[in-house]
C-alpha positions in Angstrom: -4.6 -20.3 19.7 -2.5 -22.4 17.3 -1.7 -19.2 15.3 -0.6 -17.4 18.5 1.7 -20.3 19.4 3.2 -20.4 15.8 3.9 -16.6 15.9 5.5 -17.0 19.4 7.7 -19.8 18.1 8.8 -17.8 15.1 9.7 -14.9 17.4 11.7 -17.1 19.7 13.5 -18.7 16.8 14.5 -15.4 15.4 16.3 -14.5 18.7 18.4 -17.6 18.4 19.6 -16.7 14.9 22.8 -14.5 14.9 22.1 -10.9 13.9 23.3 -10.5 10.3 21.3 -7.5 9.2 20.0 -4.1 10.4 16.3 -4.4 10.8 13.8 -1.7 9.6 13.1 -0.7 13.2 10.1 1.5 13.8 9.5 3.8 16.8 5.7 4.0 16.1 3.1 1.5 15.0 1.1 4.0 12.9 3.5 6.7 11.9 6.2 6.0 9.3 9.7 7.4 9.8 12.5 8.3 7.4 13.9 4.9 6.6 13.9 2.1 4.1 15.3 -1.4 4.1 19.0 -1.5 3.1 19.8 -2.9 -0.4 19.6 -6.7 -0.6 18.2 -7.2 2.9 14.8 -8.7 3.7 12.5 -8.5 6.8 9.3 -10.1 7.9 6.9 -7.9 9.9 3.8 -9.0 11.8 1.1 -6.5 12.7 -1.5 -7.3 15.3 -4.2 -4.7 15.8 -7.1 -4.9 18.4 -9.9 -2.4 18.5 -12.8 -2.1 21.0 -15.7 0.0 20.0 -16.9 1.0 23.5 -16.1 0.1 27.1 -19.5 -1.5 27.6 -19.9 -5.2 28.3 -20.3 -7.1 25.1 -19.0 -4.3 22.9 -17.8 -5.3 19.5 -14.1 -6.1 19.2 -12.1 -6.2 15.9 -8.8 -7.8 15.2 -6.6 -7.5 12.2 -3.5 -9.6 11.5 -1.1 -8.3 8.9 1.9 -10.2 7.5 4.5 -8.2 5.5 7.5 -9.3 3.5 9.8 -6.3 2.9 13.0 -6.2 0.7 15.5 -3.4 -0.1 16.0 -2.8 -3.8 18.6 -0.1 -3.2 19.6 1.7 0.0 16.9 4.3 -0.7 14.2 2.2 -2.3 12.3 -0.8 -1.0 9.1 -2.9 -1.8 6.7 -4.8 0.4 3.9 -7.3 0.0 1.2 -7.6 2.7 -1.6 -10.1 3.4 -4.2 -8.7 5.8 -6.6 -11.0 7.8 -9.5 -9.6 9.8 -12.2 -10.8 12.2 -14.9 -9.2 14.5 -16.9 -10.3 17.5 -20.7 -9.9 17.9 -23.8 -12.0 17.9 -24.6 -14.7 15.4 -25.7 -12.1 12.8 -22.8 -9.7 13.1 -19.8 -11.7 14.0 -17.1 -12.0 11.3 -14.7 -15.0 11.3 -11.0 -14.6 10.5 -10.7 -14.2 6.8 -8.3 -12.8 4.2 -9.4 -9.2 3.9 -7.0 -7.7 1.4 -3.6 -7.8 -0.3 -1.3 -4.8 -0.6 1.8 -3.9 -2.6 3.9 -1.0 -1.2 7.0 0.9 -2.2 9.0 3.6 -0.4 11.7 5.9 -1.7 14.1 8.3 0.2 15.3 11.4 -1.6 18.5 11.9 0.3 20.5 10.5 3.2 19.2 11.2 6.7 19.9 14.7 7.9 21.2 16.1 4.5 18.1 18.2 4.0 16.4 20.6 6.5 13.5 18.1 6.5 13.9 14.5 5.5 11.3 13.6 2.8 10.2 10.0 1.9 7.6 9.1 -0.8 5.3 6.1 -0.1 2.9 4.5 -2.6 0.6 1.5 -2.0 -1.9 -0.4 -4.1 -4.6 -2.4 -2.3 -7.0 -5.0 -3.6 -9.9 -6.4 -1.5 -10.0 -10.2 -1.6 -12.9 -11.6 -3.6 -14.1 -8.3 -5.0 -13.4 -5.8 -7.8 -12.5 -3.2 -5.2 -9.1 -1.4 -5.2 -7.5 1.5 -3.5 -4.4 3.6 -4.3 -2.6 5.4 -1.5 0.1 7.9 -1.5 1.9 9.2 1.5 4.4 12.0 2.2 6.7 11.2 5.2 8.3 14.3 6.7 10.8 13.8 9.5 13.5 15.5 11.5 16.0 14.4 14.2 16.8 16.7 17.1 19.5 14.8 18.9 17.9 11.8 20.6 14.4 13.0 19.6 12.8 12.1 16.3 9.6 13.8 15.0 7.7 12.4 12.0 4.6 13.5 10.1 2.6 11.5 7.5 0.2 13.1 5.1 -2.0 10.5 3.4 -4.4 10.5 0.4 -6.3 7.4 -0.7 -8.8 6.8 -3.6 -11.0 3.8 -3.9 -12.2 2.4 -7.2 -13.4 -0.7 -9.0 -16.5 -2.4 -10.4 -17.7 -3.2 -6.9 -17.2 0.3 -5.7 -20.4 2.3 -6.0 -18.5 5.6 -6.6 -15.0 6.8 -6.4 -14.1 7.3 -2.8 -11.5 9.7 -1.5 -10.1 9.6 2.0 -7.5 11.8 3.7 -5.5 10.8 6.7 -2.6 11.8 8.9 -0.2 10.5 11.5 2.3 12.3 13.7 4.7 11.0 16.3 7.6 12.1 18.5 10.1 9.6 20.0 13.0 9.8 22.4 15.8 7.3 22.3 16.3 6.5 26.0 19.0 3.9 25.0 20.0 1.9 21.9 17.5 -0.7 23.0 14.5 1.4 24.1 12.6 4.3 22.4 9.7 6.0 24.2 7.2 8.4 22.5 3.7 9.2 21.5 1.7 9.4 18.3 -1.7 10.6 17.0 -3.4 9.5 13.8 -6.8 9.7 12.1 -8.7 9.9 8.8 -11.8 11.4 7.2 -13.7 11.7 3.9 -13.5 15.3 2.5 -17.2 15.1 1.4 -18.5 14.4 4.9 -15.9 15.5 7.5 -18.2 15.7 10.5 -19.7 12.2 9.9 -16.4 10.4 9.0 -13.6 12.0 11.1 -11.9 9.7 13.5 -8.8 10.5 15.6 -6.7 8.7 18.1 -3.7 9.4 20.3 -1.6 7.5 22.8 1.9 6.3 24.0 4.3 4.3 21.9 7.2 2.1 23.0 9.8 0.4 20.9 12.2 -2.4 22.1 15.1 -3.8 20.0 17.0 -6.5 21.8 19.2 -7.2 18.7 19.8 -5.7 15.3 17.6 -8.3 13.7 14.6 -8.2 16.0 12.4 -5.3 17.2 9.0 -4.9 18.8 6.9 -1.8 18.8 3.5 -1.1 20.5 1.1 1.8 20.5 -2.0 2.2 22.7 -4.4 4.6 21.1 -7.5 6.2 22.7 -10.4 7.5 20.6 -10.7 11.3 20.6 -14.2 11.7 19.3 -17.5 9.8 18.9 -16.6 8.5 15.4 -13.6 6.7 16.8 -13.4 3.3 18.6 -12.7 3.8 22.3 -9.4 1.9 22.2 -7.0 0.7 19.6 -3.9 -1.4 20.4 -1.3 -2.3 17.8 1.9 -4.4 18.2 4.5 -4.9 15.5 7.3 -7.5 15.4 10.1 -7.1 12.8 12.5 -9.9 12.1 15.4 -9.6 9.7 16.0 -12.7 7.5 
């Protein structure tokens, strides 16, 4: 409860600060678009993700809290540092208290200005380390996007490999995300997105997929809030996944 109050106070404080920078606003909570932080500007982003495995009473619920500090090196290149905390409900044997799960270092690079190429292309790289274990993951992502007037369409193609002394064998995972958003006004964007992942060695057993509506609200140039409600599309997926993002320019 104290953490929720602290985050609420931080959000309210940001509203009171004059808007001095353009935030890295996102239309989706899972799908990345063609954008990076402007040179010399910094933003704090808070991710809150809640998953429910089934609709049955007493079903396991999982919550991840992700804190990101993002900075623009140039107008086309930025870097970010994430700290990810996680918890899960359950009985005395399966419940997991809130703990530091992993730390991530991410970088993005845009190859041209928006709209200069037939398809905007952004390269995304990320290094992940599990806390308290010799377990690592390297992720690469191709972000492909195109604007059609007030409509933006973006696709993410993702590959990740896990390695380390505490990883039994090298693990490869493929993933995707795709979204379409309509700018109803400068303040509101409405859209939908779908995402999922799987292991190539056992697709049927590992494939999970979600889809649902996305809403983005930006009351000022230094504050934005984006939410996606995702519904599981197969038996390997949780029944429901809700993610909210808050971005605040410093």
